[in-house]
C-alpha positions in Angstrom: 0.0 0.0 0.0 1.4 3.4 -1.0 1.6 6.2 1.6 -0.4 9.3 0.7 1.7 12.3 -0.5 0.0 14.5 2.1 -0.5 13.1 5.6 -4.0 13.2 7.0 -2.7 15.1 10.1 -1.8 18.1 7.9 -5.3 18.2 6.4 -6.8 17.9 9.9 -4.8 20.9 11.3 -5.5 23.0 8.2 -9.2 22.2 8.6 -9.1 23.2 12.3 -7.4 26.4 11.4 -10.0 27.1 8.7 -12.8 26.7 11.3 -11.4 28.6 14.3 -9.4 31.4 12.7 -12.5 33.3 11.5 -13.9 33.1 15.0 -10.7 34.5 16.4 -10.7 37.2 13.7 -14.2 38.4 14.5 -13.6 38.5 18.2 -10.4 40.4 17.8 -12.0 42.9 15.4 -14.9 43.3 17.8 -12.7 44.0 20.8 -10.6 46.4 18.7 -13.7 48.4 17.7 -14.9 48.3 21.3 -11.6 49.7 22.6 -11.5 52.4 19.9 -15.1 53.5 20.7 -14.2 53.7 24.5 -11.4 56.1 23.7 -8.4 53.7 23.7 -7.2 54.4 20.2 -3.8 52.8 20.9 -5.3 49.5 22.1 -7.8 49.5 19.3 -5.1 50.1 16.7 -2.9 47.3 18.1 -5.8 44.8 18.1 -6.8 45.9 14.5 -3.3 45.0 13.3 -3.4 41.7 15.2 -6.8 41.0 13.5 -5.2 41.9 10.1 -2.5 39.3 10.9 -5.2 36.7 11.8 -6.9 37.5 8.5 -3.7 36.9 6.5 -3.0 33.7 8.3 -6.6 32.6 7.6 -6.3 33.3 3.9 -3.0 31.4 3.8 -4.6 28.6 5.6 -7.5 28.4 3.2 -5.2 28.5 0.2 -3.0 25.8 1.7 -6.0 23.6 2.5 -7.3 23.8 -1.1 -3.9 23.0 -2.5 -3.3 20.2 -0.1 -6.7 18.6 -0.9 -6.1 19.0 -4.6 -2.7 17.3 -4.4 -4.2 14.5 -2.3 -7.0 14.0 -4.8 -4.6 14.0 -7.7 -2.4 11.4 -6.0 -5.4 9.2 -5.3 -6.6 9.5 -8.9 -3.2 8.6 -10.2 -3.1 5.5 -8.0 -6.6 4.4 -9.3 -5.5 4.8 -12.9 -2.5 2.5 -12.6 -2.7 -0.4 -15.0 -3.8 -3.7 -13.4 -2.7 -7.1 -14.4 -5.6 -8.8 -16.1 -4.2 -12.3 -15.7 -1.8 -12.0 -18.6 1.7 -13.5 -18.1 
């Protein structure tokens, strides 16, 4: 049996990131807006930049997940198309 080109563990971690990063992003943006409206412009600005970083990480995570799944699907498709021995010597 051939090992997959992309381990399942990588897909699991990318999927977890794709699920939780938007939640973290929304909470960080919300707290940033709250701090800014309460008069703490410095704290709001710092959290806005942190939220931007979470957004970039989320985008990279989603792109990585799509590429990983496509590579895995191509690898499985190439394994299925291998010629089989039909009983010929």
